[in-house]
Each structure stands twice: as structure tokens, then as C-alpha cells.
N, C-alpha and C positions, 0 to 999 in steps of 0.2 A: 473408265480406267479400272482395272481389277488389280489391286495392290496386295502383295504379301508383305508382312512386317515381322521381322525377327531381330533378335539381339543376343548377345552373350553366347555365341556359338562355341567359343573357346576351342576351335579346331575341329568341331564335329558338325557335319551336315548330313545326317543320316537319310536313308532311303525313305523312311516314313515322312520326313519333312519334305523331301523332294516330291513325293506323291501328293501331299497336301498342297504344295505350292505350284504344282505343274500347270494348273489353268491360269495363273496370274500373268499379267502383262509385265510387271516390274516388281522387284524386291527392294524394300527399304530395310537397311541393316543399321541398327542403332548402336553399333560399336562392340568392342571386344570380340573381333573376328577370331583371334588366336590362329595358330598354324602358319603365320606369315603371309606374305603377299600372294604366294602360289595358292594358298587356300582361298583367299578372297577372289582370286581370278577363277577358281573352280565354280564359285557361286555365280560370278558374272558371266561365265560361259553357259551356265544353266538358264539364267534369265538376266535381262538388263538389271543393273544394280546401282542404287544410290546409297552410299554408306558414309558413316563417320567412324573415326578411330575411337577406341576406348582406352581406358587407363592401363589395360594389360597388353595393348598392341605395341609392337616395336616400330622402329623408324621406317622400315620398309612399307608397312601399312600406312603410316602417317604421310608418306610421300604421295600416295595415291588417293587417300581418303582424308578429307580435312576434319578438323575438330567439330565444326558445325556445318550444316547445310541449310540453306534457305532457298526454296524453290517453289514453283507453282505446279499444281496438279489439278487439272480441270477447273481452273479459275479460283482454286483455294490456295492460300499461302501456307506452306508447310515449313516448320523450323524443326531441325533434328540435331541432337547432340547426345553424347553418351550419359554423362552424369547430369541429370536434370531435376532430381528431387521429385516432388509430387505437389498437386494443388494445395496451397496453403503452407507448403514447406519447400519452396524453391530456394536454391542458393542465390546469393546476391547477383552473381554474374548472369544467371538465368533470368532473374527478375528484370535485369537491365535489357537483356535480349528480347524478352517478351514485350517490354515497354517500347523498345526501339522499333521492332518489326511487326507487332500486332498480328501474329499468325492466327490462322483459323484452326490449324492442327499443330500440336506440339508432340514430338516423338522423342523418347529417350529410353535408355536401358539401365544397366548397372545394378539395379536392386535385385534382379532375378525374380521379381514379383510382378505377375501380370496385373495390370490395372488400366481400365479404360473409364474415363470420367469426364463429364462436362465441368469446365472451370468457369463459373459465372463471373468471377472477378476479372479474368482476362479475356472472357468471351471466346473460349477456344475448346477444342476437344483434346484432352490429354490422353496419350497412348503410350503405355509401356508394355511391350509384348512379352515380358518375362524373359526366360532363358531357354534357348533352343539346344544348348550344349549340356554336357554332363558334369562340368566343373562347378563346384559350389555346393550349397547345402540343400537346394530345392529338391523335392522328391518327384515333381512333375515338370516335364519339359513342355514349353508352350510356343505357339506361333499364332499369328492372326492373318486373316485375309478379309478384305473389305472392298466394296464397290464405291467408286466416287464418280458421280455423273453431274457435271456442272457443280453446283453448290450443295448437292445432295450426297450425304454419306450414308450408305445403307448396306444391309445384308452382311454385317460383320460376323465372321465365324471364328471360333477359337479351336485350335488343335491342342490336345493334351496327350502326352505320352509319358507313361511312368518310366522312371529311370531304371 
């Protein structure tokens, strides 16, 4: 499976990101779609989409995308939510979800800071793809794509685009 991972689009899904994500099989969106449900549907028309709502998303997005997603990808358990903290700094609700579900991969957004890190305490790969949109303080917009084959996660690529 070839996976594209984005977050914090805030209503912007520019051509540069579409080009980067063109070869992927699916897009995981870690919340703050922005632009309403019609915007989220534009992304899902481009590629199959698994997403969660973010703190800036309205009720229309929340009806179609839950607060958290727990799913399997190539035999790996994936947990995704928008506000997830970071390894060693997870909110209590996230600590509880990690303990209850023991995911192999944890994906979140919100911080607008790209971070990919092994979390040895929870035995998972932590992924925050940063922000693909232009809202916020970040000066570089980011996205990820990665290959997942069985239990192997490999060939992760980062896309950077100056604002």
C-alpha cells in the first residue's frame, strides 16, 4: 500500500500537493480539513480518503469524518486523531487510546510541525505530517508518502513547499 499523509489543509489542497500525492493508493488526513465537507469530498474524489475531523472543522465534516479512526493497513494497526501531542507528551485521552488499542502507527496533526519518530514506550511509529495548508505560523507546508508492505514501513518521503 502506498499511503499519502496530510493534515491541517485548512481549505487548501494545491496542485503541488496533488502532484506529490498522485501515485499513492490512499490519503490519510489527520484533521483540520477546512473549507467544509465539499472540500473534503474534493480530496476523496482525488484519492480514497481516511480522515478525522480537527478542532477547526465544522459539524458537516464531523458527520463524515470521526474524531478518531482505528483501522488496519497491510496488517498494521493504525490509530489516527487530530490533537495527539507527541511521544512523551501525549494528552491523557491519547495515552488511554494508545493503551487500549496498542497501534503500530499513530497519526495526528494540529501542531503544524512535521515529526516522524519511533516511540519505544508505546512500541509504535508516531507520524505528524505537519501542515499542508497556508493557515498558521509555519513557513514550510509539508506532506508525507510512505510504502507499507505487510509489517514493513519503508521509503518514506517528505514534501516541502515554502509558503
